[in-house]
C-alpha positions as CSV (number, residue, x, y, z in Angstrom):
1,M,74.0,-7.2,7.5
2,T,70.6,-6.6,9.1
3,K,67.9,-9.2,9.1
4,T,65.7,-7.0,6.8
5,K,68.4,-6.6,4.3
6,T,69.1,-10.5,4.3
7,I,65.5,-11.3,3.6
8,L,65.2,-8.6,0.9
9,G,68.4,-9.9,-0.7
10,L,67.1,-13.5,-0.6
11,S,63.8,-12.6,-2.1
12,L,65.5,-10.7,-5.0
13,L,67.7,-13.6,-5.7
14,A,64.8,-15.9,-5.8
15,C,63.2,-13.8,-8.4
16,V,66.2,-13.6,-10.5
17,A,66.5,-17.3,-10.4
18,L,63.0,-17.9,-11.6
19,P,62.4,-18.5,-15.3
20,A,60.9,-15.4,-16.9
21,S,57.4,-16.9,-17.2
22,Q,57.2,-17.8,-13.6
23,A,58.8,-14.3,-12.4
24,T,56.3,-12.3,-14.2
25,A,52.6,-11.6,-13.1
26,S,50.3,-13.7,-15.2
27,N,47.7,-11.7,-17.2
28,Y,46.6,-14.4,-19.8
29,P,43.9,-13.4,-22.2
30,P,40.5,-15.2,-21.5
31,D,41.0,-17.2,-24.8
32,Y,44.3,-18.6,-23.5
33,P,44.1,-22.5,-23.8
34,I,44.9,-23.9,-20.4
35,C,45.5,-27.2,-22.2
36,T,44.4,-28.7,-25.7
37,Q,42.9,-32.0,-26.0
38,V,41.6,-33.1,-29.4
39,H,39.2,-36.0,-29.9
40,T,37.6,-37.1,-33.2
41,V,34.8,-39.4,-34.2
42,S,34.2,-40.4,-37.9
43,T,30.4,-41.0,-38.8
44,G,29.7,-41.6,-42.4
45,P,31.0,-38.8,-44.6
46,F,31.5,-36.6,-41.5
47,E,34.5,-36.2,-39.1
48,L,33.6,-34.5,-35.8
49,I,36.5,-32.9,-34.0
50,K,36.2,-31.7,-30.3
51,E,38.9,-29.4,-29.1
52,T,39.1,-28.8,-25.2
53,Y,40.8,-25.6,-24.4
54,N,39.8,-25.2,-20.8
55,P,38.1,-28.2,-19.1
56,Y,37.4,-26.2,-15.9
57,A,35.5,-23.2,-17.5
58,G,33.4,-24.7,-20.4
59,Y,35.7,-23.6,-23.2
60,A,35.8,-26.0,-26.0
61,A,35.2,-26.1,-29.8
62,L,33.5,-28.3,-32.3
63,T,34.4,-28.8,-36.0
64,V,32.0,-30.6,-38.3
65,A,34.1,-31.6,-41.5
66,Y,32.3,-33.2,-44.5
67,R,33.7,-35.1,-47.3
68,G,30.4,-36.5,-48.7
69,Y,28.8,-36.8,-52.2
70,L,27.0,-33.4,-52.1
71,R,30.5,-31.8,-52.7
72,D,30.5,-33.3,-56.2
73,S,27.6,-31.2,-57.3
74,Y,27.9,-28.2,-55.0
75,A,30.4,-25.6,-54.0
76,D,31.4,-26.1,-50.3
77,D,29.9,-22.7,-49.4
78,E,26.5,-23.9,-50.8
79,I,26.4,-26.7,-48.4
80,N,24.5,-26.5,-45.1
81,F,24.9,-28.7,-42.0
82,W,22.1,-29.6,-39.7
83,I,23.9,-30.2,-36.3
84,S,22.4,-31.4,-33.0
85,L,24.5,-31.1,-29.9
86,N,22.7,-32.8,-26.9
87,G,19.3,-32.1,-28.3
88,N,20.0,-28.4,-29.4
89,D,20.1,-28.0,-33.0
90,A,20.9,-25.5,-35.8
91,F,21.2,-25.2,-39.7
92,I,24.8,-23.9,-40.2
93,P,26.3,-22.9,-43.5
94,A,29.7,-24.7,-44.5
95,S,32.9,-23.0,-45.5
96,A,35.6,-24.5,-47.8
97,G,38.1,-26.4,-45.7
98,T,41.8,-27.0,-46.2
99,H,41.7,-30.6,-46.0
100,D,39.4,-31.4,-49.0
101,D,36.3,-31.0,-46.9
102,A,33.5,-28.5,-46.2
103,Y,33.3,-27.6,-42.7
104,A,31.7,-25.7,-39.7
105,Y,33.3,-24.4,-36.7
106,L,31.5,-23.7,-33.3
107,D,33.4,-22.3,-30.4
108,S,32.0,-22.0,-26.8
109,G,34.5,-19.6,-25.5
110,P,36.1,-16.2,-26.0
111,R,38.2,-15.5,-29.0
112,S,40.3,-12.7,-30.7
113,C,41.1,-11.1,-27.2
114,V,43.0,-7.9,-27.3
115,W,44.6,-5.9,-24.5
116,C,43.1,-2.3,-24.2
117,S,45.0,0.3,-22.2
118,P,43.5,3.8,-21.2
119,G,45.0,6.6,-23.1
120,W,47.2,4.5,-25.4
121,A,47.0,5.7,-28.9
122,G,48.1,2.3,-30.3
123,N,44.9,0.5,-28.9
124,P,43.2,-1.7,-31.8
125,S,39.8,-0.8,-32.9
126,P,38.0,-3.4,-30.5
127,C,39.0,-1.0,-27.8
128,D,37.1,2.0,-29.1
129,G,34.4,2.8,-26.7
130,V,35.7,0.8,-23.8
131,V,34.9,2.3,-20.3
132,Y,37.9,1.8,-17.9
133,G,37.4,1.7,-14.2
134,E,39.3,4.4,-12.0
135,Y,42.9,3.4,-11.7
136,S,42.6,0.8,-14.2
137,S,45.8,-0.2,-16.2
138,G,43.7,-1.8,-18.9
139,Q,41.5,-4.8,-19.7
140,W,41.0,-7.5,-22.1
141,V,38.3,-7.2,-24.8
142,C,37.3,-10.4,-26.5
143,Q,34.7,-11.7,-29.0
144,W,32.3,-14.0,-27.5
145,P,30.0,-16.9,-28.9
146,T,27.3,-15.9,-31.2
147,S,23.7,-16.7,-30.3
148,T,23.8,-19.8,-32.3
149,E,27.0,-20.9,-30.6
150,E,25.3,-20.2,-27.2
151,H,22.3,-22.2,-28.3
152,M,24.4,-25.2,-29.5
153,F,26.5,-25.6,-26.4
154,F,23.7,-24.9,-23.9
155,W,23.7,-28.6,-22.9
156,A,27.3,-29.2,-23.6
157,F,28.4,-28.2,-20.1
158,D,27.0,-28.5,-16.5
159,G,26.4,-25.4,-14.4
160,Y,29.9,-25.5,-13.3
161,G,31.6,-25.3,-16.8
162,H,32.4,-29.1,-16.7
163,Q,31.7,-30.9,-19.9
164,N,28.8,-33.3,-20.3
165,A,28.9,-36.3,-22.7
166,W,28.2,-34.9,-26.3
167,D,25.7,-36.7,-28.3
168,I,25.9,-35.2,-31.8
169,Y,23.7,-35.8,-35.0
170,V,24.6,-34.4,-38.3
171,A,23.3,-34.2,-41.8
172,A,24.3,-32.2,-45.0
173,E,22.0,-30.3,-47.3
174,A,22.6,-28.4,-50.6
175,G,20.0,-27.3,-53.2
176,G,17.2,-29.3,-51.5
177,E,19.3,-32.5,-51.5
178,W,20.3,-34.4,-48.3
179,D,23.0,-36.6,-47.1
180,S,21.3,-37.7,-44.0
181,N,21.8,-41.5,-43.7
182,W,18.5,-42.0,-45.3
183,G,16.9,-39.7,-42.7
184,A,18.4,-41.3,-39.7
185,N,21.1,-38.8,-39.6
186,F,24.8,-39.6,-38.7
187,Y,25.7,-39.9,-35.1
188,G,28.8,-39.4,-33.0
189,R,29.4,-39.2,-29.2
190,F,32.2,-37.7,-27.1
191,E,32.8,-38.5,-23.4
192,P,33.4,-35.5,-21.0
193,V,36.8,-34.1,-20.6
194,N,37.1,-32.4,-17.1
195,S,40.9,-32.3,-16.7
196,C,44.1,-31.5,-18.6
197,G,45.4,-35.0,-17.9
């Protein structure tokens, strides 16, 4: 057997011996969670939940869940939250949660990513109008943070995508009534998560 055939045979054997996940080329969608770390803080009638999906690229989410007294008089979708994250704030409508709460969810990263292939009739609707480069086999198309989410997460990460500490103030409002810790607002803090460990 020649040296070239031996090397080729060993290379093929190595590929066959690898698990399928390692033997295939990676083309993970941009919203693929590198790792998921969940941290929670309870403050008054609120639970703050931070989920870190990619600690190296500024991809995390914040859920604000509310179980306070305004829910006795108002439907969950009639409640609004005032949320401040590291000084950037917004008034955000709540939705009905599945854990006996009203909640709002903010996501700093891409979501609902789909693979679009040129000339394929089965492409989902987000692929309509995608312009492919020459020789392109396809590309990921994702939804991105809303302008409100971009504003809220502006100071949540440094210029390199690493998390800063998150100082969060929250209050709830419905029909002109406030649950705001007598105007002081409820406070929670998350320390940075900058690794999957």
